[in-house]
C-alpha positions in Angstrom: 7.3 25.8 4.3 4.7 28.5 4.4 4.9 29.0 0.6 3.8 25.5 -0.1 1.4 25.1 2.7 -2.1 24.1 1.6 -0.9 22.8 -1.8 -1.4 19.3 -2.9 1.5 17.2 -4.2 0.4 17.5 -7.8 0.2 21.3 -7.4 3.7 21.4 -6.0 5.0 19.3 -8.8 3.2 21.5 -11.4 4.7 24.6 -9.8 8.2 23.2 -9.8 8.0 22.0 -13.4 6.5 25.4 -14.5 9.5 27.2 -13.0 12.0 24.8 -14.6 10.2 25.1 -18.0 10.2 28.9 -17.6 13.9 29.0 -16.8 14.6 26.8 -19.8 12.6 28.9 -22.2 14.4 32.0 -20.9 17.7 30.3 -21.6 16.5 29.4 -25.2 15.3 32.9 -25.6 18.7 34.4 -24.7 20.5 31.8 -26.9 18.2 32.7 -29.9 18.8 36.4 -29.4 22.5 35.9 -29.2 22.4 33.8 -32.4 20.2 36.4 -34.1 17.3 33.9 -34.8 13.6 34.5 -34.7 12.0 34.6 -31.4 8.3 35.1 -32.3 7.3 31.4 -32.3 9.2 31.0 -29.0 7.2 33.7 -27.2 4.0 31.6 -27.6 5.5 28.8 -25.4 5.9 31.1 -22.5 2.1 30.8 -21.9 2.5 27.1 -20.7 4.8 27.9 -17.6 2.8 30.9 -16.7 -0.3 28.7 -16.5 1.7 25.9 -14.7 2.9 28.4 -12.1 -0.4 30.3 -11.8 -2.7 27.4 -11.1 -1.0 26.5 -7.8 -0.9 30.1 -6.9 -4.6 30.5 -7.4 -5.2 27.3 -5.4 -3.1 28.7 -2.5 -5.0 31.9 -2.5 -8.3 29.9 -2.3 -7.0 27.9 0.6 -5.9 31.0 2.5 -9.2 32.7 1.9 -11.1 29.5 2.9 -9.4 29.7 6.3 -10.4 33.3 6.7 -14.0 32.5 5.8 -14.0 29.6 8.3 -12.6 31.9 11.0 -15.3 34.5 10.3 -18.0 31.8 10.5 -16.6 30.4 13.7 -16.7 33.9 15.2 -20.2 34.4 14.1 -21.3 31.0 15.5 -19.7 31.5 18.9 -21.0 35.1 19.3 -24.6 33.8 19.0 -26.4 33.4 22.4 -26.8 29.8 23.6 -29.9 28.1 22.2 -30.1 30.7 19.4 -27.6 29.1 17.0 -28.5 29.8 13.4 -28.8 26.5 11.6 -27.7 28.2 8.3 -24.4 29.4 9.9 -23.7 25.9 11.2 -24.6 24.3 7.9 -22.4 26.8 6.0 -19.5 26.2 8.3 -19.8 22.4 7.9 -19.8 22.7 4.1 -16.7 25.0 4.1 -14.9 22.6 6.5 -15.5 19.7 4.1 -13.7 21.5 1.3 -11.0 22.9 3.5 -10.0 19.6 5.3 -8.5 18.0 2.2 -5.9 20.7 1.9 -5.2 21.3 5.5 -3.4 18.0 6.4 0.1 19.6 6.4 -0.8 22.9 8.0 -0.9 23.2 11.8 -2.6 26.6 11.6 -5.3 25.3 9.3 -5.8 22.2 11.5 -6.1 24.4 14.6 -8.9 26.3 12.7 -10.6 23.0 11.8 -10.4 21.9 15.4 -11.9 25.2 16.7 -14.8 24.9 14.1 -15.5 21.3 15.1 -15.6 22.4 18.7 -18.0 25.2 17.9 -20.2 22.8 16.0 -20.2 20.4 19.0 -18.0 17.6 17.5 -15.6 17.4 20.5 -14.2 14.0 19.7 -13.2 14.9 16.2 -11.8 18.1 17.5 -9.5 16.3 19.9 -8.2 14.2 16.9 -7.6 17.2 14.8 -5.8 19.2 17.5 -3.5 16.2 18.1 -2.6 16.2 14.4 -1.8 20.0 14.6 0.4 19.6 17.6 2.1 16.6 16.0 3.0 19.0 13.0 4.1 21.8 15.3 4.6 20.9 19.0 5.7 24.4 19.8 2.5 26.2 18.7 1.2 28.1 21.8 -2.4 28.5 20.5 -2.6 24.8 19.6 -1.3 23.8 23.1 -3.7 26.1 24.8 -6.6 24.8 22.7 -5.6 21.1 23.5 -5.8 22.0 27.2 -9.2 23.5 26.8 -10.6 20.6 24.7 -9.3 17.9 27.0 -11.6 19.3 29.7 -14.6 18.8 27.4 -16.7 15.7 26.5 -19.4 14.9 24.1 -22.1 16.0 26.5 -20.7 19.4 27.3 -23.2 22.2 27.0 -22.8 24.1 23.7 -22.3 27.4 25.6 -19.2 26.0 27.3 -17.9 24.8 23.9 -18.3 28.3 22.5 -16.6 29.7 25.5 -13.5 27.4 24.9 -13.3 28.6 21.3 -13.7 32.3 22.3 -11.0 31.9 25.0 -8.6 30.3 22.5 -9.3 32.9 19.9 -8.1 35.5 22.4 -4.7 33.7 22.7 -4.3 33.8 18.9 -4.6 37.6 18.7 
């Protein structure tokens, strides 16, 4: 489900419990109003479910923006001429991948992004493993299938320019 994609299990539980608590508080609020009881003390408790629902939403936004940043770095890396790769760009991409991988385990789109980044960085073996995970999650994804075909032709000793061309060509299939 796209809504929960990129959220960890505890964040999904927190989101569900926040929604349940919010609905329970709404029911108590309506009950209190109908019974003409004071509701001032009850309004304070609405902060807790708002935080419980808001935290996973913020994490989801961070996950989505992390993917966008990685895609931008991949594009920047593959657009550089062969032999003139900026070590700062590669290091930045590696750092972002480390944070992004933990949340991407259940997202075929994110796994494809990671595989493309690994190929652009020259880690063909890990890229093959990652793209296989993405295809396992969504066997029908055309971009993942295309990238798998391109990566299968590559090996560890493939020239970096050829790796970049494979990533560029796959990026064209996504658009």
